[in-house]
N, C-alpha and C positions, 0 to 999 in steps of 0.2 A: 747487300752489303756485305762485305767483309774487307773491316782491313788487321793491318798486321798487328797481334797483340803489343810488339815493340814499337811501335810508330805509332799505337796509338798512347802511350802511356809515355814515347818521350813527348808528343806536343800538347799530351794531357796536362805536365808542365803551368802550362800559361805561356812559356817562354816565346814564343815567336813573333807577339805581338809586340815586343822591345829585342828582339836579333837587332834588326838593323839599322837600329835606332840608338848603339852605347851610348854612354852620355849626356842622351837627348838629342844628339845627334846623327845624321843621318848620314851612312856608311855609302866607304865606296860601292859596294854591291849593292843601294840601293839607288845610290844617285845614278850608276853608268844602266842598269836594269832599266828606270825611267826614264833615263836618257832615248835607249833603244827602242823600250816601247813607243815611245812620239810621235819617232822618225819613221817606224816601218808601221804603224795602224795605221787603216785607212781614216780618212779625214771625220772629226764627230759633227752628226750623231750618232756616232755608226753604234750598233749592236755590239756590243761585251761579251763576251760569255768567259766568265772567269774561273776556269776548272785546278782547282786544289788553290784556288787563291785563301786559303787562312783567313785569319781576322782581318783579312780586304784592307791589309798593306798596299795594294797598288788602285784596287778599287777607289779606294776614296781620293785620291788624287784626279786617275780617268774622269773617277766622273763630273769632279771637281772645272774640270775642262770640257764638262758638255756632252759624254761618252755614254750610253745608259749600256749600263754594268751590273752583272749577272751574277754571284759568285756560286758555287758548285764546290763544296766539301766532304770530306767524310768526318773530318773529326765536329764532332756537334760545341765541345769547346769554341772551336773557330766560329763556328757559322753564329754562336752568340755572340762573341767579342763584333766579328763582323757588323752583325747588326746591332750594336751596342752605339758602335761608328757611324752605321749610315743614319742612323738617327740626331747624334750627336752636331751636325753639320747637316741643315737642309738644301742648303747648297750644293752639297757633293754626295747625296743621295746616289743607295744605288737598296737595291736587295741581295738575301741568302738564303741560301737550302742546302740539309744534306746532298751529298749524292756521291754517285757513285761514276769518273771516272768514265769506266768499261761500259756505263749504262746512263747515257744520260737520259733526262726523262722531253726535252725539248723538241718539236719539232723539226723533221727534216726542213733541213735551206729554211733555216731564222735566224742565224746569227750572221756579222757581217763581220766578225772577227773571235777566233778562241782560243784565249792564251791552257796552255799548259806551266805550269811554273808548280813543280810538285810531282806530277804524276808519270812522265818516264821515267825518275829517276826511287821513286817507293814504289814502282811495279816492278818488280825485281825479273818477271820473266816475261822473256821475251813477247812468249803470247798475250799476255795481258795489256802489255806496251802498245801493240798493235792492235788490242782491241781499243784502247781507248784512244788511239790513232784513225780507228773509222769510224769512232762514235764522233770525234771532232770534223772529220771530212762529212760526214751525212749531217751535221747539224748545221755548217755549211754554205751561202750562198755560193752560187757559183762564180768561183773568183774569191771567194773570200779569202783571208790572212789567218795564218798560222801563228803562230808564237810561243815556242817551246823552251824550256828552261832541262837546262842539263846540268851535272856536279861531273866536274872532269875527272876521266881517269888519274888523271897524275896527283889532285890535290892533297891526300892523306901524306905522298910521299915530298911536297912538297911544304904542306906543313910542319911534316917532320923534322925535315930538314933548316928551316927557318925559326923552330919552333924550341930546335932541339930534344926533340922526343925520338929521335931515329934507335936511342938506347934503350928506350922502355919495352921492357921484352911485354906488357900488353900491345905496343902500338906497334913497333915492330910486322908482328903475322899481320898486321889489321892490312898492312902498308903492301905486303908482297900478296895476298888475295887478290889483292884492288888490280896494284899493274898484271895476275896475272888470267885474270876475268872479270874483273869490274864488280864482282861480292862482295858489298861490303856489310862487314858484319863490328860490331862491336859487347865482346862477350863480355863485358858490365858496366852497363848501362847508366848502373846504379850508382857504381864509383866512379865512373869516368866517365859521363855524359856529354862530354869536348869531344867527344870521341865520335857525335853524332850517332844514327841508330842505322838499319836495315835499308839498303839503301844502292840501287844502283847506279852504276859511274862508268861514263861513254865518253869514247876518245870523241874528239870532234867528228874522224872519219862514219867512226858508227853511227851519229847520232841524223849525218848525213845521211844513210844507205838510208835505217829506220823509216826515216821520214819519206825517201822517197820509195820504198817500198809501200809505203797505206798509199800512194797512188795524189800524191801533191807533186807540184813540179815548181819550179825556179829554186832549189832549197838555197839560203845561205847560211852558213855557221859563223855568229862573233865571236870574239873572246869579251866575255864583258869586264873584269876587276884588271885586263893588262897586267904587264909585266912591275907592277909600282903599288900593288899589294904589298907586299911586304913591308913597307914602307908606315905599318898602321899607328906606329907613334907620331907620327909625320903626319897625321892626316887632318890634326888642331891645325895647324899650323895652316894660313886663307894661302900662301903663297906657297907651300908643297903641294897643297890639296890641288889647286891649279893645275901643275905641273904632273902628280898622276892620274888627275884625268885626261888630263892631252893625251900622254905618253898611252893611255889606255883605247884613247877613240883612233891614235893616229894610225897601230899596230891589229884593229880589232880583227881586219879580215884578213890577215897578211897568214897566211898557212904556218909560217915556219916557228909561230910564235900563239898563237892560237890556245894550244895549251897549257898556258902556261900563266893563264888564268881560270882561277876555282871553277869557277862555272859558266855554262856557255846558253845560248840563244840563239835558236834556231830561227830563223821565217821562211816557210814555205804558203803556197799559195795552193787552191784546191780547182783540178781545172775548170775554165769556159770563161766565156768571155766578160761576161756585167761583175770585175774586179771592182771595187773599192774607188777610187781614188784617195794614192799613201801618199800626203802631203810632205817634203822633201825629201822622199826614197834617194838615198845615192844608187844608180845603177851601176853594178858592176858586172 
């Protein structure tokens, strides 16, 4: 198992466990991602393999809803944190182990759903992403569901605009490179960790194409945060929070607006006739 040293150092700080809960409140990214998972996953007690599941951020909530969840992550600290979280709540217990998205230990056709929340943006080479997708397809049952997250190609541009970073000589080149080929690199990870770490940023269309090329069918791409994410200062207000989530939900599959979201979630299926029931899925 090989992980880029820059990525390992970035997550070795342990910040991922609290990243989606600033001030102890669930963020827009977390709220919307969990909403999409609950809508698009097969019904519990489906078996869910959470590849790149970090410290168990989504594994815990899914396990509490009756899913049988196993986390695989290449960062040892994340696995330790996930196991701690799983042990803290017997009603939301799950398992976790070190592993690589490109070479999963699970048997073929053993999972009802696979989450790839991390591998598709931290595997910066197309061949590695295809290996991860092929492994996800291998371990899924016929008709099993894939839910894969990507960082949007335009995330740095929009961040730079709204945070007034576009004049920063350390940030502008990052934006230009992201827009050119999606290859995101932070030249000063110690001094400017807010500029993220080594990653690949997808366009919505590019994400759909990669998943289709891996042999999945019925690919649909959803914008996670929607057009209201710059209103971060208003997220604490319950009235405005409802409006921000409503706006994200209203345009989540609108092709002209999906790219405004920081994150994308693609849903697809392994070909086959034994697809698990997906409660509440909107057919589009």
